[in-house]
Jmol script that loads the backbone (N, CA, C; Angstrom):
load data "model"
ATOM      1  N   MET A   1     -13.905  30.148 -36.413  1.00  0.00           N
ATOM      2  CA  MET A   1     -15.168  30.600 -36.481  1.00  0.00           C
ATOM      3  C   MET A   1     -15.347  30.842 -34.848  1.00  0.00           C
ATOM      4  N   VAL A   2     -15.533  31.594 -34.423  1.00  0.00           N
ATOM      5  CA  VAL A   2     -15.336  31.921 -32.713  1.00  0.00           C
ATOM      6  C   VAL A   2     -16.819  31.697 -32.210  1.00  0.00           C
ATOM      7  N   SER A   3     -17.084  30.941 -31.396  1.00  0.00           N
ATOM      8  CA  SER A   3     -18.605  30.636 -30.657  1.00  0.00           C
ATOM      9  C   SER A   3     -18.866  31.877 -29.928  1.00  0.00           C
ATOM     10  N   LEU A   4     -20.302  31.871 -29.599  1.00  0.00           N
ATOM     11  CA  LEU A   4     -20.793  32.672 -28.605  1.00  0.00           C
ATOM     12  C   LEU A   4     -20.148  32.721 -27.141  1.00  0.00           C
ATOM     13  N   THR A   5     -20.094  31.567 -26.673  1.00  0.00           N
ATOM     14  CA  THR A   5     -19.332  31.486 -25.460  1.00  0.00           C
ATOM     15  C   THR A   5     -17.938  32.017 -25.405  1.00  0.00           C
ATOM     16  N   GLU A   6     -17.094  31.864 -26.469  1.00  0.00           N
ATOM     17  CA  GLU A   6     -15.693  32.325 -26.689  1.00  0.00           C
ATOM     18  C   GLU A   6     -15.972  33.991 -26.826  1.00  0.00           C
ATOM     19  N   GLU A   7     -16.835  34.320 -27.344  1.00  0.00           N
ATOM     20  CA  GLU A   7     -16.812  35.509 -27.637  1.00  0.00           C
ATOM     21  C   GLU A   7     -17.103  36.240 -26.455  1.00  0.00           C
ATOM     22  N   ASN A   8     -18.038  35.772 -25.357  1.00  0.00           N
ATOM     23  CA  ASN A   8     -18.468  36.485 -24.610  1.00  0.00           C
ATOM     24  C   ASN A   8     -16.996  36.247 -23.484  1.00  0.00           C
ATOM     25  N   TYR A   9     -16.228  35.499 -23.462  1.00  0.00           N
ATOM     26  CA  TYR A   9     -14.935  35.363 -22.348  1.00  0.00           C
ATOM     27  C   TYR A   9     -14.179  36.078 -23.269  1.00  0.00           C
ATOM     28  N   LEU A  10     -14.076  36.766 -24.790  1.00  0.00           N
ATOM     29  CA  LEU A  10     -13.070  37.590 -25.423  1.00  0.00           C
ATOM     30  C   LEU A  10     -13.775  38.896 -24.701  1.00  0.00           C
ATOM     31  N   LYS A  11     -14.565  39.073 -24.779  1.00  0.00           N
ATOM     32  CA  LYS A  11     -15.145  40.557 -24.257  1.00  0.00           C
ATOM     33  C   LYS A  11     -14.900  40.677 -23.046  1.00  0.00           C
ATOM     34  N   ALA A  12     -15.313  39.625 -22.089  1.00  0.00           N
ATOM     35  CA  ALA A  12     -15.260  40.043 -20.554  1.00  0.00           C
ATOM     36  C   ALA A  12     -13.611  40.241 -20.262  1.00  0.00           C
ATOM     37  N   LEU A  13     -12.599  39.226 -21.131  1.00  0.00           N
ATOM     38  CA  LEU A  13     -11.026  40.082 -21.215  1.00  0.00           C
ATOM     39  C   LEU A  13     -10.781  41.430 -21.375  1.00  0.00           C
ATOM     40  N   TYR A  14     -11.105  41.685 -22.395  1.00  0.00           N
ATOM     41  CA  TYR A  14     -11.337  42.934 -22.676  1.00  0.00           C
ATOM     42  C   TYR A  14     -11.598  44.004 -21.548  1.00  0.00           C
ATOM     43  N   ARG A  15     -12.865  43.993 -21.384  1.00  0.00           N
ATOM     44  CA  ARG A  15     -13.583  44.702 -20.301  1.00  0.00           C
ATOM     45  C   ARG A  15     -12.558  45.028 -19.014  1.00  0.00           C
ATOM     46  N   LEU A  16     -12.140  43.669 -18.776  1.00  0.00           N
ATOM     47  CA  LEU A  16     -11.105  43.461 -17.445  1.00  0.00           C
ATOM     48  C   LEU A  16      -9.357  43.994 -17.654  1.00  0.00           C
ATOM     49  N   SER A  17      -9.121  44.152 -18.974  1.00  0.00           N
ATOM     50  CA  SER A  17      -7.793  44.596 -19.293  1.00  0.00           C
ATOM     51  C   SER A  17      -7.911  46.091 -19.186  1.00  0.00           C
ATOM     52  N   GLN A  18      -9.081  46.940 -19.409  1.00  0.00           N
ATOM     53  CA  GLN A  18      -9.393  48.012 -19.275  1.00  0.00           C
ATOM     54  C   GLN A  18      -9.176  48.652 -17.769  1.00  0.00           C
ATOM     55  N   ASP A  19      -9.326  48.180 -16.950  1.00  0.00           N
ATOM     56  CA  ASP A  19      -8.960  48.391 -15.577  1.00  0.00           C
ATOM     57  C   ASP A  19      -7.713  47.923 -15.141  1.00  0.00           C
ATOM     58  N   LYS A  20      -7.324  46.795 -15.501  1.00  0.00           N
ATOM     59  CA  LYS A  20      -6.156  46.061 -14.717  1.00  0.00           C
ATOM     60  C   LYS A  20      -5.068  45.447 -16.107  1.00  0.00           C
ATOM     61  N   GLN A  21      -3.650  45.461 -15.243  1.00  0.00           N
ATOM     62  CA  GLN A  21      -2.674  44.921 -16.267  1.00  0.00           C
ATOM     63  C   GLN A  21      -3.041  43.619 -16.246  1.00  0.00           C
ATOM     64  N   GLU A  22      -2.737  42.858 -14.920  1.00  0.00           N
ATOM     65  CA  GLU A  22      -3.046  41.423 -14.921  1.00  0.00           C
ATOM     66  C   GLU A  22      -4.448  41.058 -14.197  1.00  0.00           C
ATOM     67  N   ILE A  23      -5.218  39.944 -15.197  1.00  0.00           N
ATOM     68  CA  ILE A  23      -6.123  39.534 -15.227  1.00  0.00           C
ATOM     69  C   ILE A  23      -6.387  37.840 -14.306  1.00  0.00           C
ATOM     70  N   THR A  24      -7.096  37.787 -13.389  1.00  0.00           N
ATOM     71  CA  THR A  24      -6.950  36.545 -12.714  1.00  0.00           C
ATOM     72  C   THR A  24      -8.148  35.520 -13.202  1.00  0.00           C
ATOM     73  N   VAL A  25      -8.055  33.899 -13.079  1.00  0.00           N
ATOM     74  CA  VAL A  25      -9.395  33.377 -13.590  1.00  0.00           C
ATOM     75  C   VAL A  25     -10.360  33.684 -12.636  1.00  0.00           C
ATOM     76  N   LYS A  26     -10.266  34.074 -11.573  1.00  0.00           N
ATOM     77  CA  LYS A  26     -11.323  34.854 -10.640  1.00  0.00           C
ATOM     78  C   LYS A  26     -11.767  35.772 -10.766  1.00  0.00           C
ATOM     79  N   ASP A  27     -10.836  36.794 -11.475  1.00  0.00           N
ATOM     80  CA  ASP A  27     -11.819  37.955 -11.989  1.00  0.00           C
ATOM     81  C   ASP A  27     -12.661  37.812 -12.873  1.00  0.00           C
ATOM     82  N   ILE A  28     -12.155  37.000 -14.049  1.00  0.00           N
ATOM     83  CA  ILE A  28     -13.098  36.184 -14.903  1.00  0.00           C
ATOM     84  C   ILE A  28     -14.439  35.747 -14.414  1.00  0.00           C
ATOM     85  N   ALA A  29     -14.355  34.639 -13.674  1.00  0.00           N
ATOM     86  CA  ALA A  29     -15.130  34.228 -13.051  1.00  0.00           C
ATOM     87  C   ALA A  29     -16.244  35.072 -12.599  1.00  0.00           C
ATOM     88  N   ALA A  30     -16.027  35.942 -11.714  1.00  0.00           N
ATOM     89  CA  ALA A  30     -16.579  37.023 -11.115  1.00  0.00           C
ATOM     90  C   ALA A  30     -17.341  37.827 -12.362  1.00  0.00           C
ATOM     91  N   GLN A  31     -16.949  37.963 -13.366  1.00  0.00           N
ATOM     92  CA  GLN A  31     -17.474  38.700 -14.643  1.00  0.00           C
ATOM     93  C   GLN A  31     -18.324  38.321 -14.941  1.00  0.00           C
ATOM     94  N   LEU A  32     -18.042  36.733 -15.345  1.00  0.00           N
ATOM     95  CA  LEU A  32     -18.950  35.993 -16.158  1.00  0.00           C
ATOM     96  C   LEU A  32     -20.309  35.381 -15.574  1.00  0.00           C
ATOM     97  N   ASP A  33     -19.794  35.177 -13.929  1.00  0.00           N
ATOM     98  CA  ASP A  33     -21.004  34.746 -12.919  1.00  0.00           C
ATOM     99  C   ASP A  33     -20.814  32.741 -13.541  1.00  0.00           C
ATOM    100  N   ILE A  34     -19.571  32.429 -13.378  1.00  0.00           N
ATOM    101  CA  ILE A  34     -19.173  31.640 -13.996  1.00  0.00           C
ATOM    102  C   ILE A  34     -18.074  30.820 -12.619  1.00  0.00           C
ATOM    103  N   LYS A  35     -18.331  29.510 -12.526  1.00  0.00           N
ATOM    104  CA  LYS A  35     -17.269  28.934 -11.754  1.00  0.00           C
ATOM    105  C   LYS A  35     -15.760  28.668 -12.208  1.00  0.00           C
ATOM    106  N   MET A  36     -14.859  28.832 -11.724  1.00  0.00           N
ATOM    107  CA  MET A  36     -13.338  29.074 -11.886  1.00  0.00           C
ATOM    108  C   MET A  36     -12.975  27.556 -12.576  1.00  0.00           C
ATOM    109  N   PRO A  37     -12.991  26.512 -12.583  1.00  0.00           N
ATOM    110  CA  PRO A  37     -12.681  25.346 -13.269  1.00  0.00           C
ATOM    111  C   PRO A  37     -13.391  25.692 -14.651  1.00  0.00           C
ATOM    112  N   THR A  38     -14.186  26.243 -14.768  1.00  0.00           N
ATOM    113  CA  THR A  38     -15.175  26.043 -16.188  1.00  0.00           C
ATOM    114  C   THR A  38     -14.288  27.412 -16.766  1.00  0.00           C
ATOM    115  N   VAL A  39     -14.253  28.510 -16.022  1.00  0.00           N
ATOM    116  CA  VAL A  39     -13.224  29.308 -16.614  1.00  0.00           C
ATOM    117  C   VAL A  39     -11.567  28.849 -17.329  1.00  0.00           C
ATOM    118  N   ASN A  40     -11.054  28.183 -16.437  1.00  0.00           N
ATOM    119  CA  ASN A  40      -9.878  27.603 -16.693  1.00  0.00           C
ATOM    120  C   ASN A  40     -10.230  26.663 -17.678  1.00  0.00           C
ATOM    121  N   SER A  41     -10.873  26.161 -18.188  1.00  0.00           N
ATOM    122  CA  SER A  41     -11.100  25.159 -19.365  1.00  0.00           C
ATOM    123  C   SER A  41     -11.141  26.348 -20.517  1.00  0.00           C
ATOM    124  N   MET A  42     -11.930  26.869 -20.521  1.00  0.00           N
ATOM    125  CA  MET A  42     -12.071  27.929 -21.550  1.00  0.00           C
ATOM    126  C   MET A  42     -10.976  28.849 -21.950  1.00  0.00           C
ATOM    127  N   ILE A  43     -10.090  29.171 -20.944  1.00  0.00           N
ATOM    128  CA  ILE A  43      -8.608  30.015 -21.137  1.00  0.00           C
ATOM    129  C   ILE A  43      -7.782  28.980 -22.083  1.00  0.00           C
ATOM    130  N   LYS A  44      -7.546  27.842 -21.485  1.00  0.00           N
ATOM    131  CA  LYS A  44      -6.879  26.649 -22.325  1.00  0.00           C
ATOM    132  C   LYS A  44      -7.587  26.479 -23.902  1.00  0.00           C
ATOM    133  N   LYS A  45      -8.808  26.185 -23.780  1.00  0.00           N
ATOM    134  CA  LYS A  45      -9.283  26.037 -25.185  1.00  0.00           C
ATOM    135  C   LYS A  45      -8.835  27.264 -26.173  1.00  0.00           C
ATOM    136  N   LEU A  46      -9.011  28.884 -25.552  1.00  0.00           N
ATOM    137  CA  LEU A  46      -8.835  29.993 -25.850  1.00  0.00           C
ATOM    138  C   LEU A  46      -7.162  30.167 -26.260  1.00  0.00           C
ATOM    139  N   ALA A  47      -6.375  29.654 -25.540  1.00  0.00           N
ATOM    140  CA  ALA A  47      -4.786  29.556 -25.939  1.00  0.00           C
ATOM    141  C   ALA A  47      -4.534  28.624 -27.089  1.00  0.00           C
ATOM    142  N   GLU A  48      -5.360  27.335 -26.821  1.00  0.00           N
ATOM    143  CA  GLU A  48      -5.054  26.431 -27.993  1.00  0.00           C
ATOM    144  C   GLU A  48      -5.231  27.233 -29.018  1.00  0.00           C
ATOM    145  N   LYS A  49      -6.364  28.203 -29.504  1.00  0.00           N
ATOM    146  CA  LYS A  49      -6.846  28.799 -30.682  1.00  0.00           C
ATOM    147  C   LYS A  49      -5.859  30.099 -31.003  1.00  0.00           C
ATOM    148  N   ASN A  50      -4.728  30.326 -30.102  1.00  0.00           N
ATOM    149  CA  ASN A  50      -4.159  31.223 -30.062  1.00  0.00           C
ATOM    150  C   ASN A  50      -4.354  32.834 -30.239  1.00  0.00           C
ATOM    151  N   TYR A  51      -5.576  32.785 -28.829  1.00  0.00           N
ATOM    152  CA  TYR A  51      -6.183  33.992 -28.721  1.00  0.00           C
ATOM    153  C   TYR A  51      -5.592  34.897 -27.645  1.00  0.00           C
TER     154      TYR A  51
END
end "model"
wireframe off; spacefill off
backbone 0.3
color backbone group
């Protein structure tokens, strides 16, 4: 099951992917107004879950 936080990240990734081919941690952090290390941790968690 996807947590609300994970869902928010996935939605942000989707929105950003509509405008760009490459998405950076900085892009996600700016979109969600979250610090880059926090984004990095969540991206690793999502990758472990095969998202």
